[in-house]
C-alpha positions in Angstrom: -7.2 7.0 -200.2 -4.4 4.5 -200.8 -2.8 6.7 -203.3 -2.9 9.6 -200.9 -1.1 7.4 -198.3 1.5 6.4 -200.9 2.2 10.0 -201.9 2.5 10.9 -198.3 4.9 8.0 -197.7 7.0 9.1 -200.7 7.2 12.7 -199.3 8.4 11.3 -195.9 11.0 9.4 -197.8 12.3 12.7 -199.1 12.2 13.9 -195.5 14.3 11.0 -194.2 16.9 11.3 -197.0 17.2 15.0 -196.3 17.5 14.5 -192.6 20.0 11.8 -193.2 22.3 14.2 -195.0 21.8 16.9 -192.4 22.4 14.5 -189.5 26.1 14.5 -190.2 26.5 10.8 -189.7 24.0 10.9 -186.8 26.0 13.4 -184.8 23.4 16.1 -185.0 20.6 14.9 -182.7 17.8 17.2 -184.1 18.3 15.9 -187.7 18.8 12.3 -186.4 15.5 12.4 -184.6 13.9 13.8 -187.8 15.4 11.0 -189.8 13.8 8.3 -187.5 10.4 10.0 -187.4 10.3 10.4 -191.2 11.5 6.9 -192.0 8.9 5.4 -189.6 6.1 7.5 -191.1 7.3 6.7 -194.6 7.2 3.0 -194.0 3.9 3.2 -192.2 2.2 5.0 -195.1 3.8 2.6 -197.6 2.4 -0.3 -195.6 -1.0 1.3 -195.5 -0.9 1.9 -199.3 0.1 -1.7 -200.2 -3.1 -3.0 -198.6 -4.9 -1.7 -201.7 -2.3 -1.0 -204.4 -0.2 -3.8 -205.9 3.1 -4.1 -204.0 5.3 -3.7 -207.1 3.4 -0.6 -208.2 3.4 0.9 -204.8 7.1 0.3 -204.2 8.0 1.7 -207.6 6.0 4.9 -207.0 7.2 5.3 -203.5 10.8 5.0 -204.5 10.2 7.2 -207.5 8.7 10.0 -205.4 11.6 9.7 -203.0 14.2 9.7 -205.7 12.7 12.6 -207.6 12.1 14.6 -204.4 15.6 13.9 -203.1 17.2 15.0 -206.4 15.2 18.2 -206.4 16.1 19.0 -202.8 19.7 18.3 -203.6 19.6 20.7 -206.6 17.6 23.4 -204.8 19.2 23.4 -201.3 22.6 21.6 -201.6 23.8 23.0 -204.9 24.0 19.6 -206.6 24.4 19.6 -210.4 21.4 20.3 -212.5 22.6 19.5 -216.0 20.3 18.6 -218.9 20.5 14.8 -218.7 19.9 14.7 -215.0 16.7 16.8 -215.3 15.7 14.8 -218.4 15.8 11.6 -216.5 14.0 13.0 -213.5 11.2 14.0 -215.9 11.3 10.4 -217.3 10.9 9.1 -213.7 7.9 11.4 -213.1 6.4 10.2 -216.4 6.9 6.6 -215.3 5.2 7.3 -211.9 2.2 8.9 -213.6 2.1 6.0 -216.1 2.0 3.5 -213.2 -0.9 5.4 -211.6 -2.8 5.5 -214.9 -2.6 1.8 -215.5 -3.2 0.7 -211.9 -6.5 -0.8 -211.1 -6.6 0.6 -207.6 
């Protein structure tokens, strides 16, 4: 269950970074509220996960999910660059996240 909470927390991290971009420096109230909801849930789920998963592993996976998801959202919705090396290193990040899961004792 801890890994489920960790993945959920990582997805909410993608949510808060996306809302942060769309909040227009916190001038758009709808996206600003979304940011605060997502960041709160993200940290709550991360906190729940670190009760069972080693802190270093949980944090690395949480930030990896957030970084990967944020890059993908940027490419898909904000027309950010998607050149070969950027995609290559995203896949390396995903491989690292999966590796941490495979070697984790939790």
